[in-house]
C-alpha positions as CSV (number, residue, x, y, z in Angstrom):
1,M,0.0,0.0,0.0
2,K,1.2,3.5,-0.8
3,I,1.5,6.1,2.0
4,S,-0.9,8.3,0.0
5,E,-3.6,5.7,0.3
6,L,-3.6,5.7,4.1
7,Q,-6.4,7.5,5.9
8,P,-4.9,9.2,9.0
9,D,-8.2,9.2,10.9
10,K,-8.7,5.4,10.5
11,L,-5.2,4.1,11.3
12,T,-5.0,1.2,13.8
13,D,-2.2,1.0,16.4
14,L,-0.6,-1.8,14.3
15,Q,-0.7,0.3,11.1
16,M,0.8,3.3,12.8
17,T,3.5,1.1,14.2
18,E,4.2,-0.4,10.8
19,L,4.2,3.1,9.2
20,L,6.7,4.6,11.6
21,Y,8.8,1.7,12.8
22,G,8.7,-0.8,9.9
23,S,11.8,-1.5,7.7
24,T,14.2,0.7,9.8
25,E,16.7,-2.0,10.8
26,D,20.4,-1.4,10.5
27,D,22.0,-3.3,7.6
28,H,25.5,-2.8,9.2
29,K,27.1,-1.6,6.0
30,M,30.0,0.9,5.9
31,G,29.2,4.5,4.9
32,D,30.9,7.7,3.9
33,C,29.3,9.8,6.6
34,I,27.2,9.4,9.8
35,F,24.3,11.9,9.6
36,V,22.7,13.1,12.9
37,P,19.8,15.6,12.7
38,G,19.4,17.7,15.9
39,S,16.6,17.8,18.4
40,S,16.1,19.0,21.9
41,K,17.4,15.7,23.3
42,A,19.8,14.6,20.5
43,V,22.8,14.7,22.8
44,I,21.1,12.2,25.1
45,Y,19.6,9.8,22.6
46,R,21.3,10.2,19.2
47,L,24.8,11.2,19.9
48,P,25.9,8.1,21.8
49,K,24.9,5.9,18.9
50,A,26.7,8.1,16.4
51,I,29.9,8.1,18.4
52,Q,29.7,4.3,18.8
53,L,29.3,3.9,15.1
54,Y,32.2,6.3,14.4
55,H,34.6,4.5,16.8
56,A,33.5,1.2,15.3
57,G,34.7,2.5,11.9
58,R,31.4,2.5,10.1
59,A,32.3,5.9,8.6
60,K,35.2,8.4,8.8
61,K,33.0,11.5,9.0
62,L,30.2,12.8,11.2
63,L,27.7,15.4,10.1
64,F,25.7,17.2,12.8
65,S,22.7,19.1,11.4
66,G,20.4,21.6,13.2
67,G,20.2,25.3,13.8
68,V,17.6,25.5,16.6
69,V,18.7,26.9,19.9
70,W,16.6,25.2,22.6
71,D,15.7,26.8,25.9
72,G,18.6,26.5,28.4
73,A,21.2,26.0,25.6
74,N,23.8,28.6,24.6
75,M,24.4,27.2,21.2
76,C,22.5,25.5,18.3
77,E,21.8,21.8,18.1
78,A,24.7,21.0,15.7
79,E,27.3,23.0,17.6
80,L,26.2,21.4,20.9
81,L,26.5,17.9,19.3
82,R,29.9,18.8,17.9
83,E,31.2,20.0,21.3
84,K,29.9,16.9,23.1
85,A,31.4,14.6,20.4
86,I,34.8,16.2,20.7
87,E,34.6,15.7,24.5
88,Q,34.1,12.0,23.9
89,G,37.1,11.6,21.7
90,V,35.9,12.4,18.2
91,P,38.5,14.6,16.4
92,D,37.2,18.0,15.2
93,K,38.6,17.3,11.7
94,A,36.1,14.3,11.4
95,I,33.1,16.5,12.0
96,F,30.9,18.5,9.6
97,V,28.4,21.0,11.0
98,E,25.2,22.4,9.4
99,D,23.8,25.1,11.7
100,V,21.0,26.8,9.8
101,S,18.2,24.3,9.5
102,L,15.1,24.5,11.6
103,H,13.3,21.3,10.7
104,T,13.7,17.9,9.1
105,K,13.4,19.0,5.4
106,E,15.9,21.8,6.0
107,N,18.2,19.3,7.7
108,V,18.5,17.6,4.4
109,L,18.5,20.7,2.1
110,A,21.1,22.6,4.2
111,S,23.3,19.5,4.5
112,L,23.6,19.1,0.8
113,L,26.0,22.0,0.5
114,V,28.0,20.9,3.5
115,L,28.4,17.4,2.2
116,D,29.3,18.7,-1.3
117,R,31.9,21.0,0.0
118,G,33.3,18.4,2.5
119,L,33.2,15.2,0.5
120,G,31.7,16.0,-3.0
121,L,28.2,14.6,-3.4
122,H,29.4,12.6,-6.4
123,N,31.7,10.7,-4.1
124,I,29.1,9.7,-1.6
125,E,27.6,6.3,-1.9
126,R,26.1,5.6,1.5
127,I,25.0,7.8,4.5
128,I,24.5,6.2,7.9
129,V,21.5,7.9,9.5
130,V,21.1,8.2,13.3
131,T,17.9,9.4,14.7
132,T,15.1,8.3,17.0
133,N,12.8,5.4,16.0
134,I,9.7,7.6,15.8
135,H,11.6,10.1,13.5
136,M,13.4,7.6,11.2
137,R,10.7,7.1,8.6
138,R,10.2,10.8,7.9
139,M,14.0,11.4,8.0
140,H,14.5,8.6,5.5
141,L,11.8,9.8,3.2
142,S,13.2,13.3,3.3
143,L,16.6,12.1,2.4
144,K,15.3,10.0,-0.5
145,T,13.2,12.9,-1.7
146,Y,15.9,15.6,-1.7
147,M,19.3,13.9,-1.8
148,P,20.9,12.7,-5.0
149,P,19.2,9.4,-6.1
150,W,22.4,7.3,-6.2
151,I,23.0,7.7,-2.4
152,E,21.9,4.8,-0.3
153,Y,21.2,4.7,3.5
154,S,21.9,2.6,6.5
155,L,19.3,3.3,9.2
156,C,20.5,3.3,12.8
157,A,17.4,4.1,14.9
158,V,17.7,4.7,18.6
159,N,15.1,4.5,21.3
160,D,14.0,7.4,23.4
161,M,12.0,6.9,26.6
162,Y,8.3,7.1,25.6
163,T,8.1,6.5,21.8
164,R,9.7,3.2,21.4
165,E,8.1,0.6,19.1
166,D,7.1,-1.5,22.1
167,N,5.8,1.2,24.5
168,W,4.4,4.3,22.6
169,F,0.8,3.1,23.1
170,Q,1.2,2.9,26.9
171,T,1.1,6.6,27.6
172,S,-1.0,9.5,26.4
173,Y,2.2,11.4,25.5
174,G,3.6,8.5,23.4
175,R,0.3,8.0,21.7
176,K,0.0,11.7,20.8
177,R,3.5,11.8,19.4
178,V,2.9,8.7,17.2
179,E,-0.5,9.9,16.0
180,T,1.0,13.4,15.2
181,E,4.0,11.9,13.4
182,S,1.8,9.5,11.3
183,R,-0.5,12.4,10.3
184,K,2.5,14.5,9.4
185,I,4.0,11.9,7.1
186,I,0.8,11.3,5.3
187,A,0.0,15.0,4.9
188,Y,3.5,15.7,3.6
189,V,3.2,13.0,1.0
190,E,-0.2,14.3,-0.1
191,Q,1.2,17.8,-0.4
192,G,4.2,16.6,-2.5
193,I,6.7,17.6,0.2
194,L,7.8,14.0,0.5
195,N,7.8,11.4,-2.3
196,D,5.2,8.7,-2.0
197,E,6.2,5.1,-1.7
198,V,4.8,1.6,-1.1
199,I,5.1,0.4,2.5
200,D,4.4,-3.0,4.0
201,I,1.4,-2.4,6.1
202,T,-1.4,-4.6,7.4
203,A,-4.8,-4.1,5.9
204,K,-7.7,-3.7,8.3
């Protein structure tokens, strides 16, 4: 079934789980760069996985993306991720920073120039994507919509506290986040912001 065929008001819990969390397993392939979009808690949830992948040799470069300055922070998402990565042993020369984007689509668009200047888009074959499970589908769709078509992706999703695949339905907060994210993806596809695609989803 295509994403555009889904009816957001009629999605079951299983369908929302399949929409957001399905087919996001890590294929463990090597990449040219580890891509980490920012968020208010990216340092807590996303950064440790990115650093682990870097030290494991999955890619020689890290790209931190995000220009939002959250309450209580004195620098934008990407610069904060960079600072914390350096504190944990990642050399500054291995890090690219994109510090103007304000949301997921802009994470991709603004990173295009950074990647082209740093590596040359024509040289990039695979990007390793690190973000939370609930965000991975929209992030992956955004990359496939706006990045060059020859680039492939390894998806390294990480768990947060309340929107894991196995617990999002247990709290009102988790349910609201999942319902909002599902509606957002379907709406963006309908508007042409994201490319439509067939997904493996259970019929009612």
